[in-house]
N, C-alpha and C positions, 0 to 999 in steps of 0.2 A: 536600422533594425527596429522592428515593431516591439512595443513594450509587452505585448501579449503573444505568447507562443500559440496556444490553442490546440495543439495536437492531442488527440485522445488515444490512450492505450488501455489494454485490458491486462490485468495482473491479478491472479488468484480470484478471478471472478468479479473484481472491482474495476469499474471504469474510472480511469485516472486522466483528467484533463490537465495537461501541463500549462500553467499560466505563465510561469517564469522559469527559465532554465538557468543553469550556471553561466551560460553565455551572456544572459541578460543582467546578471548580478555580479560579474567579475568573480564568480566562484563562491560568493559569500553564502548563498542559499538557493534552493529551488522551491517552487510553490505549485501545488496541485489542488484542484477541486475534484474530490472523489465522490462516486456514487455507488452505493451498494443496494441490491434489490431486497435484502432482508434475509439472505441465506449465504453469507460469505464468511470465511475465516482465513487469516494468514497463517502460515506456519509459526510456531514459537521460534523466535530467532533473536540474535544479538548482533548489533552493529558495533564494529570496532573503531570506525573512522568518522561516524556522523551521528547526530542527534535528530530526533523528530519531535515536532510539536503538532498536535491535532486540535482543531476547533470544530465543534459540531454545529452545522448550519441548520439541519432539520433531521428529525428522527432520533435514533439512539444507537450507540455502539458500546460494546463491552471491551474495555482495555484490560488485558491481563498482564500485570507488571510484576515480574519476579514471583509468579504464582498467585498473586492477589488480584481478583477481579474487581473492576470498578466500572459501573454503568455511567456512561456520559450521555447527557441529553442536550438538545438544542441550547446553545448559548454557553456551554461548558467546554473547557479545554484541558489538555494534559500535556506535560513535557515528558518525553521518553528519552532519557540520557543514554548515550553509548555505553556499552558494557553491561547493561541490564536486560535480561531476557524479557521479551514482551510479545504479545499477540493482539491483533485487533479482530473482533468478531461482530458481525451483525447477524444474529440468529433470531431476531425479533419477528421475522416474517413481514416487516414493513421497511419501506425504502428509507435510506439514510444518505445525507449529503454532508461532507465534511472537508475542511481545508487541512492539508498536510504540508508542513514546511520542513525541509531537510537542510540541516546546517552542519558543515558547509555543503555546498552543492556537490553531490555525489549520487544521491538517490535517483536523480533524473536520468543519468546515464544507465543506472541499473535497470530502471523501468523500461527504457528503450531496448535493452539487451534481453532481459528476463521475460518481459511481456511481449505483446504484439500490438500493432497499431489497430485501433478500432476501425472496422470496415463499414461502409455505408449500409444501413439496414441491419447491422449485426446487433444482437442482444447478448449481453454478457451472460455467460453460463459457468458452471463449475469448471475448473481447469481440466483439460484433457491430459492424458499421460505424456504427450509430447510437450505440453506447456509446463507440466510439473518438472520434467527432465531439464528443460531450458532454464527454469528458475534455479534448480539445484546446481546446474553447471555454472551459471553466472554468479551466484552468491559469493563464492570465495574470492572472485576477482574484485569484488567491491567491499571486502571486509565483513561480509555477512555470514554468520554461522547459523545453520538451521539446526534446531535442537529437537524437533518432534518428528514422529512418524506421521508425516503430513502428505497428502490428506488421508484421513481415514478412508478405508476402501469404499465406504458408502458415500464419500464426498466426491470422488473422482468420476468424471463423465467418461463414458467409453468412446 
């Protein structure tokens, strides 16, 4: 088995390249390299079964944790523990790349089910109504509770 997965998915307008899945780590963690074009936001949500750690490679992202925004720039990281509402937003208008680690590995299977595999030549765009519905349907199966009215009507692509 290769040490690098390399499959790319799109979820909430973010391109998520899976570097290591739970299969690679005996379920201990999953590892993604994510790219945002500068106009993405996840729904406000809570994980019941897993934690996330984010490390910014380039650009900036705003992490809203329990209602408190924190701007993260290249070289900075944050731990998002289970049970705490959070949201990741890149509304800077500039591209951002960041590492996301899910512990234990659970988020990788959620991304497969809630997102879709990036197609050759595809450019990530705001989520369609079908993509939003798929995310809403998959979330409870992975212990994720969506807390917001997401996306705002102006965020959804038709």
